[in-house]
Backbone as a printed PyTorch tensor [residue, N CA C, xyz], in Angstrom:
tensor([[[ 55.1640,  47.5700,  56.2300],
         [ 56.0740,  46.4790,  56.4920],
         [ 57.3410,  46.9650,  57.2000]],

        [[ 57.7670,  48.1960,  56.8800],
         [ 58.9590,  48.7550,  57.5140],
         [ 58.7280,  49.0580,  58.9950]],

        [[ 57.4760,  49.2610,  59.3850],
         [ 57.1630,  49.6340,  60.7570],
         [ 56.8120,  48.4250,  61.6220]],

        [[ 56.9480,  47.2250,  61.0720],
         [ 56.6450,  45.9970,  61.8200],
         [ 57.6700,  45.8220,  62.9450]],

        [[ 57.2010,  45.5280,  64.1400],
         [ 58.0830,  45.3340,  65.2900],
         [ 58.7010,  43.9460,  65.1990]],

        [[ 60.0370,  43.9060,  65.1200],
         [ 60.7600,  42.6450,  64.9920],
         [ 61.1380,  42.0510,  66.3390]],

        [[ 61.4310,  42.9050,  67.3100],
         [ 61.8210,  42.4450,  68.6460],
         [ 61.4130,  43.4980,  69.6720]],

        [[ 61.1020,  43.0330,  70.8570],
         [ 60.6880,  43.9190,  71.9420],
         [ 61.4610,  43.5660,  73.2040]],

        [[ 61.8790,  44.5880,  73.9270],
         [ 62.5290,  44.4130,  75.2260],
         [ 61.7720,  45.2550,  76.2360]],

        [[ 61.3990,  44.6310,  77.3350],
         [ 60.7510,  45.3910,  78.3960],
         [ 61.2310,  44.8780,  79.7380]],

        [[ 61.0190,  45.6690,  80.7590],
         [ 61.4630,  45.3120,  82.1000],
         [ 60.6070,  44.1800,  82.6390]],

        [[ 61.2630,  43.1730,  83.1860],
         [ 60.5000,  42.1080,  83.8270],
         [ 59.9620,  42.6470,  85.1470]],

        [[ 58.7980,  42.2020,  85.5190],
         [ 58.1210,  42.7280,  86.7020],
         [ 58.9490,  42.5410,  87.9710]],

        [[ 59.5200,  41.3560,  88.1490],
         [ 60.2940,  41.0870,  89.3660],
         [ 61.5380,  41.9820,  89.4340]],

        [[ 62.2420,  42.1310,  88.3260],
         [ 63.4370,  42.9860,  88.3140],
         [ 63.0660,  44.4520,  88.5090]],

        [[ 61.9500,  44.8420,  87.9490],
         [ 61.4910,  46.2290,  88.1070],
         [ 61.2330,  46.5290,  89.5760]],

        [[ 60.4840,  45.6620,  90.2310],
         [ 60.1950,  45.8550,  91.6500],
         [ 61.4690,  45.7970,  92.4910]],

        [[ 62.3700,  44.8720,  92.1540],
         [ 63.6200,  44.7480,  92.9120],
         [ 64.4750,  46.0040,  92.7670]],

        [[ 64.6190,  46.5090,  91.5500],
         [ 65.4340,  47.7080,  91.3280],
         [ 64.8780,  48.9250,  92.0350]],

        [[ 63.5870,  49.1420,  91.8910],
         [ 62.9560,  50.2920,  92.5490],
         [ 62.9800,  50.1030,  94.0620]],

        [[ 62.7610,  48.8780,  94.5130],
         [ 62.7980,  48.5980,  95.9560],
         [ 64.1590,  48.8380,  96.5600]],

        [[ 65.2120,  48.4490,  95.8560],
         [ 66.5660,  48.6720,  96.3630],
         [ 66.8950,  50.1640,  96.4420]],

        [[ 66.5480,  50.9070,  95.4140],
         [ 66.8140,  52.3440,  95.4390],
         [ 66.0140,  53.0420,  96.5410]],

        [[ 64.7670,  52.6210,  96.7270],
         [ 63.9400,  53.2010,  97.7840],
         [ 64.5120,  52.8540,  99.1550]],

        [[ 64.9700,  51.6130,  99.3200],
         [ 65.5720,  51.1920, 100.5960],
         [ 66.8330,  51.9870, 100.9010]],

        [[ 67.6540,  52.1940,  99.8950],
         [ 68.8810,  52.9830, 100.1000],
         [ 68.5200,  54.3960, 100.5270]],

        [[ 67.5470,  55.0000,  99.8460],
         [ 67.1250,  56.3500, 100.2170],
         [ 66.6130,  56.4110, 101.6390]],

        [[ 65.7850,  55.4370, 102.0170],
         [ 65.2270,  55.4180, 103.3710],
         [ 66.3170,  55.1990, 104.4170]],

        [[ 67.2390,  54.2940, 104.1560],
         [ 68.3090,  54.0280, 105.1260],
         [ 69.2370,  55.2330, 105.3020]],

        [[ 69.5750,  55.8790, 104.2170],
         [ 70.4740,  57.0350, 104.3140],
         [ 69.8030,  58.1720, 105.0820]],

        [[ 68.5360,  58.4170, 104.8150],
         [ 67.8270,  59.4750, 105.5490],
         [ 67.6330,  59.0770, 107.0120]],

        [[ 67.4000,  57.7900, 107.2740],
         [ 67.2930,  57.3180, 108.6550],
         [ 68.5940,  57.5700, 109.4160]],

        [[ 69.7290,  57.2760, 108.7890],
         [ 71.0250,  57.5220, 109.4280],
         [ 71.1970,  59.0080, 109.7190]],

        [[ 70.7750,  59.8560, 108.7900],
         [ 70.8990,  61.3060, 108.9860],
         [ 70.0350,  61.7760, 110.1530]],

        [[ 68.8940,  61.1330, 110.3820],
         [ 67.9920,  61.5320, 111.4620],
         [ 68.3340,  60.8730, 112.7950]],

        [[ 68.6990,  59.5840, 112.7580],
         [ 68.9120,  58.8210, 113.9880],
         [ 70.2000,  59.1990, 114.7120]],

        [[ 71.2690,  59.3670, 113.9860],
         [ 72.5420,  59.7560, 114.6080],
         [ 73.1520,  60.8750, 113.7820]],

        [[ 72.6400,  62.0810, 113.9790],
         [ 73.0730,  63.1930, 113.1220],
         [ 74.5630,  63.5120, 113.2820]],

        [[ 75.2770,  63.4690, 112.1740],
         [ 76.6870,  63.8880, 112.1980],
         [ 76.7640,  65.4120, 112.1190]],

        [[ 77.9290,  65.9100, 111.7660],
         [ 78.0550,  67.3580, 111.5720],
         [ 77.0410,  67.8110, 110.5270]],

        [[ 76.6910,  69.0790, 110.5820],
         [ 75.6510,  69.6160, 109.7100],
         [ 75.9500,  69.3720, 108.2260]],

        [[ 77.1950,  69.5660, 107.8190],
         [ 77.5570,  69.3750, 106.4090],
         [ 77.3200,  67.9250, 105.9900]],

        [[ 77.7080,  66.9700, 106.8320],
         [ 77.5010,  65.5540, 106.5110],
         [ 76.0230,  65.1950, 106.5560]],

        [[ 75.2970,  65.7920, 107.4620],
         [ 73.8660,  65.5240, 107.5420],
         [ 73.1620,  66.0070, 106.2660]],

        [[ 73.5190,  67.1860, 105.8010],
         [ 72.9560,  67.6900, 104.5390],
         [ 73.3270,  66.7770, 103.3700]],

        [[ 74.5840,  66.3190, 103.3800],
         [ 75.0280,  65.3950, 102.3360],
         [ 74.1790,  64.1250, 102.3370]],

        [[ 73.9050,  63.5780, 103.5300],
         [ 73.0790,  62.3710, 103.6240],
         [ 71.6580,  62.6230, 103.1300]],

        [[ 71.1030,  63.7810, 103.4440],
         [ 69.7690,  64.1210, 102.9390],
         [ 69.7580,  64.1960, 101.4060]],

        [[ 70.7950,  64.7890, 100.8430],
         [ 70.8820,  64.8960,  99.3800],
         [ 70.9980,  63.5050,  98.7540]],

        [[ 71.8560,  62.6450,  99.3170],
         [ 72.0180,  61.2880,  98.7830],
         [ 70.7040,  60.5150,  98.8880]],

        [[ 70.0100,  60.6430, 100.0050],
         [ 68.7200,  59.9770, 100.1650],
         [ 67.6870,  60.4960,  99.1750]],

        [[ 67.6590,  61.8010,  98.9780],
         [ 66.7270,  62.3910,  98.0120],
         [ 67.0220,  61.9460,  96.5930]],

        [[ 68.2990,  61.8780,  96.2370],
         [ 68.6840,  61.4180,  94.8990],
         [ 68.2720,  59.9570,  94.6970]],

        [[ 68.4300,  59.1370,  95.7330],
         [ 68.0190,  57.7330,  95.6300],
         [ 66.5060,  57.6230,  95.3960]],

        [[ 65.7220,  58.4290,  96.1080],
         [ 64.2700,  58.4280,  95.8950],
         [ 63.9210,  58.9240,  94.4880]],

        [[ 64.6240,  59.9580,  94.0250],
         [ 64.3930,  60.4910,  92.6790],
         [ 64.7100,  59.4290,  91.6250]],

        [[ 65.8270,  58.7060,  91.8170],
         [ 66.1920,  57.6480,  90.8740],
         [ 65.1590,  56.5210,  90.8700]],

        [[ 64.6510,  56.1780,  92.0410],
         [ 63.6170,  55.1460,  92.1240],
         [ 62.3690,  55.5870,  91.3530]],

        [[ 62.0020,  56.8470,  91.5170],
         [ 60.8460,  57.3950,  90.8060],
         [ 61.0700,  57.3570,  89.2940]],

        [[ 62.2560,  57.7930,  88.8600],
         [ 62.5830,  57.7790,  87.4270],
         [ 62.5820,  56.3640,  86.8720]],

        [[ 63.1520,  55.4150,  87.6290],
         [ 63.1980,  54.0320,  87.1690],
         [ 61.7930,  53.4530,  87.0570]],

        [[ 60.9290,  53.7620,  88.0200],
         [ 59.5670,  53.2320,  87.9790],
         [ 58.8380,  53.6650,  86.7070]],

        [[ 58.9770,  54.9440,  86.3690],
         [ 58.2990,  55.4570,  85.1800],
         [ 58.9800,  55.0090,  83.8820]],

        [[ 60.2990,  54.9490,  83.8790],
         [ 61.0280,  54.5460,  82.6730],
         [ 60.7730,  53.0870,  82.3290]],

        [[ 60.7290,  52.2260,  83.3320],
         [ 60.5540,  50.7970,  83.0710],
         [ 59.1090,  50.4270,  82.7720]],

        [[ 58.2180,  51.3960,  82.7950],
         [ 56.8410,  51.1670,  82.3740],
         [ 56.7550,  51.1130,  80.8500]],

        [[ 57.7900,  51.6020,  80.1690],
         [ 57.8620,  51.6210,  78.7160],
         [ 58.5730,  50.3570,  78.2240]],

        [[ 58.7900,  50.2610,  76.9260],
         [ 59.5110,  49.1430,  76.3350],
         [ 60.3490,  49.6630,  75.1650]],

        [[ 61.2230,  48.8210,  74.6610],
         [ 62.0380,  49.1570,  73.4980],
         [ 61.6150,  48.2440,  72.3570]],

        [[ 61.4330,  48.8200,  71.1920],
         [ 61.0180,  48.0720,  70.0080],
         [ 62.0520,  48.2250,  68.9100]],

        [[ 62.2760,  47.1570,  68.1890],
         [ 63.1640,  47.1720,  67.0300],
         [ 62.3230,  46.9560,  65.7770]],

        [[ 62.4430,  47.8940,  64.8320],
         [ 61.8130,  47.7370,  63.5210],
         [ 62.9300,  47.7120,  62.4840]],

        [[ 62.5890,  47.5610,  61.2380],
         [ 63.6110,  47.5780,  60.1760],
         [ 64.3010,  48.9380,  60.0700]],

        [[ 63.6320,  49.9990,  60.5000],
         [ 64.1690,  51.3470,  60.3620],
         [ 64.8020,  51.9160,  61.6170]],

        [[ 64.2980,  51.5310,  62.7960],
         [ 64.7590,  52.2080,  64.0020],
         [ 64.6380,  51.3460,  65.2580]],

        [[ 65.4060,  51.7720,  66.2370],
         [ 65.3040,  51.2720,  67.6000],
         [ 64.5890,  52.3790,  68.3530]],

        [[ 63.4240,  52.0810,  68.9240],
         [ 62.6030,  53.1300,  69.5210],
         [ 61.9420,  52.6250,  70.7900]],

        [[ 61.3970,  53.5680,  71.5390],
         [ 60.6310,  53.1950,  72.7240],
         [ 59.1980,  52.8890,  72.2920]],

        [[ 58.4570,  52.2570,  73.1750],
         [ 57.0630,  51.9560,  72.8850],
         [ 56.2290,  53.2040,  72.7320]],

        [[ 56.6730,  54.3000,  73.3580],
         [ 55.9490,  55.5620,  73.2390],
         [ 56.3140,  56.3280,  71.9710]],

        [[ 57.2380,  55.7830,  71.1580],
         [ 57.5550,  56.3900,  69.8700],
         [ 58.8440,  57.1870,  69.8040]],

        [[ 59.5530,  57.3210,  70.8980],
         [ 60.8150,  58.0720,  70.8860],
         [ 61.8990,  57.2510,  70.1920]],

        [[ 62.5440,  57.8340,  69.1900],
         [ 63.5880,  57.1400,  68.4370],
         [ 64.8810,  57.1730,  69.2460]],

        [[ 65.4150,  55.9930,  69.5190],
         [ 66.6830,  55.8780,  70.2440],
         [ 67.8310,  55.9260,  69.2440]],

        [[ 67.7210,  55.1460,  68.1630],
         [ 68.7420,  55.1450,  67.1040],
         [ 68.1150,  54.6080,  65.8250]],

        [[ 68.5680,  55.1120,  64.7070],
         [ 68.1250,  54.5980,  63.4140],
         [ 69.0240,  53.4200,  63.0420]],

        [[ 68.4410,  52.3880,  62.4990],
         [ 69.2000,  51.1850,  62.1450],
         [ 70.2590,  51.5170,  61.0950]],

        [[ 69.9510,  52.3970,  60.1710],
         [ 70.9240,  52.7830,  59.1440],
         [ 72.1400,  53.4790,  59.7360]],

        [[ 72.0060,  54.0380,  60.9310],
         [ 73.0880,  54.7670,  61.5820],
         [ 73.9300,  53.8760,  62.4890]],

        [[ 73.4760,  52.6600,  62.7530],
         [ 74.1940,  51.7580,  63.6610],
         [ 75.4100,  51.1770,  62.9490]],

        [[ 76.5690,  51.3090,  63.5890],
         [ 77.8170,  50.8100,  63.0250],
         [ 78.2380,  49.4700,  63.6100]],

        [[ 78.0140,  49.2760,  64.9050],
         [ 78.4730,  48.0400,  65.5490],
         [ 77.6380,  47.7510,  66.7930]],

        [[ 77.6570,  46.4860,  67.1790],
         [ 76.9840,  46.0270,  68.3930],
         [ 78.0160,  45.3000,  69.2360]],

        [[ 78.0530,  45.5930,  70.5180],
         [ 79.0050,  44.9530,  71.4160],
         [ 78.2430,  44.2800,  72.5480]],

        [[ 78.4060,  42.9610,  72.6410],
         [ 77.7630,  42.1910,  73.7070],
         [ 78.7970,  41.5390,  74.6040]],

        [[ 80.0430,  41.9130,  74.4440],
         [ 81.1410,  41.2700,  75.1530],
         [ 81.0880,  41.4550,  76.6640]],

        [[ 81.8080,  40.5990,  77.3480],
         [ 81.8530,  40.6260,  78.8100],
         [ 82.4360,  41.9390,  79.3150]],

        [[ 83.4330,  42.4640,  78.6250],
         [ 84.1040,  43.6680,  79.0870],
         [ 83.5570,  44.9520,  78.4640]],

        [[ 82.4590,  44.8720,  77.7660],
         [ 81.8380,  46.0600,  77.1710],
         [ 81.2000,  46.8990,  78.2680]],

        [[ 81.2330,  48.2050,  78.0960],
         [ 80.5710,  49.1210,  79.0300],
         [ 79.0990,  49.1610,  78.6520]],

        [[ 78.3580,  48.1740,  79.1480],
         [ 76.9600,  47.9900,  78.7690],
         [ 76.1170,  47.7660,  80.0180]],

        [[ 74.8190,  47.9420,  79.9090],
         [ 73.9410,  47.6660,  81.0520],
         [ 73.8720,  46.1660,  81.3520]],

        [[ 73.4340,  45.8420,  82.5360],
         [ 73.2350,  44.4510,  82.9240],
         [ 72.2350,  43.7940,  81.9830]],

        [[ 72.5000,  42.5620,  81.6120],
         [ 71.6400,  41.7960,  80.6970],
         [ 71.4030,  42.5130,  79.3800]],

        [[ 72.3400,  43.3140,  78.9320],
         [ 72.0900,  44.1020,  77.7320],
         [ 73.2170,  44.0850,  76.7330]],

        [[ 73.2010,  45.0900,  75.8720],
         [ 74.2040,  45.2200,  74.8300],
         [ 74.4560,  46.6980,  74.5500]],

        [[ 75.5380,  46.9530,  73.8390],
         [ 75.9530,  48.3090,  73.4950],
         [ 75.9050,  48.4820,  71.9890]],

        [[ 75.3760,  49.6010,  71.5390],
         [ 75.2840,  49.9260,  70.1150],
         [ 76.1180,  51.1780,  69.8700]],

        [[ 76.9530,  51.1350,  68.8380],
         [ 77.6980,  52.3330,  68.4260],
         [ 77.0790,  52.8680,  67.1570]],

        [[ 76.7970,  54.1790,  67.1590],
         [ 76.1700,  54.8160,  66.0050],
         [ 77.1670,  55.7180,  65.2860]],

        [[ 76.8470,  56.0630,  64.0670],
         [ 77.7070,  56.9210,  63.2650],
         [ 77.5620,  58.3930,  63.6110]],

        [[ 76.3750,  58.7950,  64.0400],
         [ 76.1600,  60.1930,  64.4080],
         [ 75.9180,  60.2990,  65.8990]],

        [[ 76.3280,  61.4110,  66.4180],
         [ 76.1860,  61.6660,  67.8480],
         [ 74.7520,  62.1000,  68.1380]],

        [[ 74.1620,  61.5100,  69.1430],
         [ 72.8030,  61.8660,  69.5320],
         [ 72.7880,  62.5870,  70.8550]],

        [[ 71.6360,  63.1010,  71.2050],
         [ 71.4860,  63.7980,  72.4830],
         [ 71.5990,  62.7990,  73.6320]],

        [[ 72.3120,  63.1830,  74.6700],
         [ 72.4370,  62.3320,  75.8400],
         [ 71.0820,  62.1970,  76.5190]],

        [[ 70.7010,  60.9620,  76.8180],
         [ 69.4420,  60.7280,  77.5130],
         [ 69.5300,  59.4110,  78.2600]],

        [[ 68.5770,  59.2090,  79.1880],
         [ 68.6540,  58.0640,  80.0790],
         [ 67.2760,  57.6800,  80.5610]],

        [[ 66.9520,  56.4210,  80.4230],
         [ 65.7450,  55.8380,  80.9970],
         [ 66.2400,  54.7520,  81.9490]],

        [[ 66.3960,  55.0750,  83.2420],
         [ 67.0310,  54.1410,  84.1920],
         [ 66.3950,  52.7540,  84.1590]],

        [[ 67.2520,  51.7490,  84.0340],
         [ 66.7900,  50.3810,  84.0180],
         [ 66.4020,  49.8620,  82.6550]],

        [[ 66.3870,  50.7280,  81.6450],
         [ 65.9420,  50.3080,  80.3150],
         [ 66.9670,  50.6180,  79.2200]],

        [[ 67.3950,  51.8690,  79.1080],
         [ 68.3710,  52.2440,  78.0930],
         [ 69.0050,  53.5860,  78.4500]],

        [[ 70.1420,  53.8780,  77.8300],
         [ 70.7990,  55.1820,  77.9540],
         [ 71.5110,  55.4910,  76.6420]],

        [[ 71.7920,  56.7780,  76.4420],
         [ 72.5500,  57.2070,  75.2770],
         [ 73.5450,  58.2720,  75.6940]],

        [[ 74.8180,  58.0490,  75.3530],
         [ 75.8920,  59.0180,  75.5690],
         [ 76.6460,  59.1820,  74.2620]],

        [[ 76.3720,  60.2550,  73.5640],
         [ 77.0580,  60.5250,  72.3000],
         [ 76.7730,  59.4760,  71.2530]],

        [[ 77.8340,  58.7420,  70.8660],
         [ 77.7170,  57.7170,  69.8240],
         [ 77.3010,  56.3580,  70.3790]],

        [[ 77.2050,  56.2270,  71.6840],
         [ 76.9260,  54.9280,  72.2870],
         [ 75.5200,  54.8660,  72.8840]],

        [[ 74.8680,  53.7290,  72.6530],
         [ 73.5390,  53.4610,  73.2070],
         [ 73.6250,  52.1410,  73.9630]],

        [[ 73.2380,  52.1590,  75.2280],
         [ 73.1920,  50.9470,  76.0300],
         [ 71.7490,  50.5200,  76.2070]],

        [[ 71.4720,  49.2590,  75.9110],
         [ 70.1250,  48.7130,  76.0710],
         [ 70.2000,  47.6030,  77.1000]],

        [[ 69.3310,  47.6490,  78.0950],
         [ 69.3130,  46.6230,  79.1310],
         [ 69.1670,  47.2530,  80.5000]],

        [[ 69.3520,  46.4500,  81.5150],
         [ 69.2100,  46.9080,  82.8930],
         [ 68.3380,  45.9320,  83.6500]],

        [[ 67.1050,  46.3000,  83.8990],
         [ 66.1780,  45.4060,  84.5910],
         [ 65.3420,  44.6270,  83.5760]],

        [[ 65.9450,  44.3390,  82.4560],
         [ 65.2730,  43.6210,  81.3760],
         [ 65.6530,  42.1460,  81.4080]],

        [[ 64.8690,  41.3300,  80.7470],
         [ 65.1640,  39.9030,  80.6620],
         [ 66.3160,  39.6710,  79.6840]],

        [[ 67.2560,  38.8350,  80.0710],
         [ 68.4290,  38.5750,  79.2390],
         [ 68.0500,  37.9620,  77.8980]],

        [[ 67.0430,  37.1060,  77.8790],
         [ 66.6390,  36.4510,  76.6260],
         [ 66.1200,  37.4630,  75.6120]],

        [[ 65.3560,  38.4460,  76.0850],
         [ 64.8180,  39.4600,  75.1680],
         [ 65.9170,  40.3260,  74.5790]],

        [[ 66.8530,  40.7770,  75.4260],
         [ 67.9240,  41.6430,  74.9160],
         [ 68.8650,  40.8610,  74.0070]],

        [[ 69.0870,  39.5820,  74.3160],
         [ 69.9410,  38.7720,  73.4430],
         [ 69.2840,  38.6000,  72.0740]],

        [[ 67.9790,  38.3390,  72.0610],
         [ 67.2720,  38.1920,  70.7850],
         [ 67.3280,  39.4860,  69.9850]],

        [[ 67.1150,  40.6340,  70.6590],
         [ 67.1630,  41.9110,  69.9500],
         [ 68.5520,  42.1740,  69.3940]],

        [[ 69.5910,  41.8870,  70.1600],
         [ 70.9540,  42.1230,  69.6660],
         [ 71.2820,  41.1850,  68.5080]],

        [[ 70.7790,  39.9550,  68.5480],
         [ 70.9800,  39.0290,  67.4290],
         [ 70.2610,  39.5190,  66.1760]],

        [[ 69.0560,  40.0390,  66.3410],
         [ 68.3190,  40.5990,  65.1960],
         [ 69.0730,  41.7830,  64.5990]],

        [[ 69.5750,  42.6600,  65.4610],
         [ 70.3480,  43.8110,  64.9840],
         [ 71.6130,  43.3490,  64.2660]],

        [[ 72.2920,  42.3540,  64.8200],
         [ 73.5000,  41.8250,  64.1710],
         [ 73.1800,  41.2610,  62.7950]],

        [[ 72.0620,  40.5380,  62.6940],
         [ 71.6620,  39.9820,  61.4010],
         [ 71.3380,  41.0950,  60.4100]],

        [[ 70.6900,  42.1420,  60.8780],
         [ 70.3640,  43.2640,  59.9960],
         [ 71.6340,  43.9780,  59.5170]],

        [[ 72.6330,  44.1150,  60.4190],
         [ 73.8940,  44.7380,  60.0230],
         [ 74.6400,  43.8610,  59.0320]],

        [[ 74.6310,  42.5550,  59.2470],
         [ 75.3000,  41.6260,  58.3270],
         [ 74.6170,  41.6600,  56.9650]],

        [[ 73.2930,  41.7240,  56.9640],
         [ 72.5390,  41.8070,  55.7080],
         [ 72.8740,  43.1020,  54.9670]],

        [[ 72.9960,  44.1940,  55.7020],
         [ 73.3290,  45.4730,  55.0940],
         [ 74.7430,  45.4640,  54.5220]],

        [[ 75.6610,  44.7650,  55.2110],
         [ 77.0450,  44.6820,  54.7340],
         [ 77.1910,  43.7010,  53.5790]],

        [[ 76.1370,  42.9230,  53.3240],
         [ 76.1740,  41.9910,  52.2010],
         [ 76.8010,  40.6560,  52.5410]],

        [[ 76.8310,  40.3150,  53.8200],
         [ 77.4270,  39.0250,  54.2260],
         [ 76.4240,  37.9190,  54.2150]]])
């Protein structure tokens, strides 16, 4: 019963394609500029690096958004089983307009510091903060954040 999935967030197909397509387009355009009208060598190398990074990010986003995020009574985890945060460790949830959170997502503050990690378009973790969202559907992330809020309120005895 503790391992029952209460909420799921995954990348919507249209947003996934749009995000990867935009990053790929940026990479292609930057490399095209470097080839079509080559500036000084240092700037040309810089453009190649920026284009390569854009392609790398597109590749990372494509693979990361193939996964999903699941909420159980015990943990917030990926569909492949990687634990993002334990529910018992979550201190607060921030969905505010001015929160440093992903698009269509929410921010979770934890009590213990975790390893920094990033799944572009899906979630990231920097120390005590976990951002969920990106190329995900707003309704799914809102439902998950509401479930987490209810679980925190239940734990606090409200």
